[in-house]
C-alpha positions as CSV (number, residue, x, y, z in Angstrom):
1,X,-43.7,9.6,-36.0
2,X,-42.5,10.8,-32.6
3,X,-43.5,7.5,-31.0
4,X,-41.1,5.5,-33.2
5,X,-38.4,7.9,-34.3
6,X,-38.5,10.6,-31.6
7,X,-38.6,13.4,-34.2
8,X,-41.3,15.8,-35.3
9,X,-42.7,16.2,-38.8
10,X,-40.2,18.1,-41.0
11,X,-37.2,16.9,-39.1
12,X,-36.9,13.3,-40.2
13,X,-33.7,12.1,-41.8
14,X,-32.3,8.7,-42.5
15,X,-30.4,8.7,-39.2
16,X,-33.6,9.0,-37.3
17,X,-34.0,5.2,-37.4
18,X,-31.3,5.1,-34.7
19,X,-34.2,6.0,-32.3
20,X,-36.4,3.1,-33.6
21,X,-35.3,0.7,-30.8
22,X,-37.6,-2.1,-32.1
23,X,-36.7,-1.6,-35.8
24,X,-40.3,-1.2,-36.9
25,X,-39.6,1.5,-39.5
26,X,-38.6,0.5,-43.0
27,X,-36.2,2.9,-44.6
28,X,-36.8,3.6,-48.3
29,X,-33.8,5.2,-50.1
30,X,-33.5,6.3,-53.7
31,X,-30.9,3.9,-55.2
32,X,-29.3,6.8,-57.1
33,X,-28.7,8.6,-53.8
34,X,-26.6,5.7,-52.6
35,X,-24.2,6.3,-55.5
36,X,-23.5,9.9,-54.3
37,X,-20.0,11.0,-53.4
38,X,-21.1,13.4,-50.7
39,X,-24.6,13.4,-49.2
40,X,-26.2,16.1,-47.1
41,X,-29.0,15.7,-44.6
42,X,-30.7,18.0,-42.0
43,X,-29.8,16.6,-38.6
44,X,-33.3,16.7,-37.1
45,X,-33.3,20.5,-37.5
46,X,-33.6,22.2,-40.9
47,X,-31.3,25.1,-40.0
48,X,-28.2,22.9,-40.0
49,X,-26.7,20.5,-42.6
50,X,-24.8,17.2,-42.0
51,X,-22.4,16.0,-44.7
52,X,-21.4,12.4,-45.0
53,X,-19.6,10.5,-47.8
54,X,-21.6,8.0,-49.8
55,X,-19.3,5.2,-48.7
56,X,-19.8,6.1,-45.0
57,X,-23.6,6.4,-45.4
58,X,-23.7,3.0,-47.0
59,X,-21.7,1.6,-44.0
60,X,-24.3,3.2,-41.7
61,X,-27.1,1.4,-43.6
62,X,-25.3,-1.9,-43.3
63,X,-25.1,-1.6,-39.5
64,X,-28.7,-0.7,-38.7
65,X,-31.3,-3.3,-37.8
66,X,-34.1,-1.6,-39.8
67,X,-35.1,-3.0,-43.2
68,X,-33.5,-0.8,-46.0
69,X,-35.4,-0.8,-49.3
70,X,-33.7,0.7,-52.3
71,X,-36.2,2.2,-54.8
72,X,-35.9,3.9,-58.1
73,X,-37.5,7.3,-58.1
């Protein structure tokens, strides 16, 4: 995990793929999450919270090189 995403177990979040310079990691996202108005993630440390609008998160996903797979959980 550290080799590809530069984060330790327990601190991974969708934004960690920014560190995957070769786009080897596929990002699986619950499709219902993508419909959220406001989304909260831990920014590589679980004592903090990062809030982003659903629209802005979807824009982020459109601009990364990693394969994004929408799943139904």
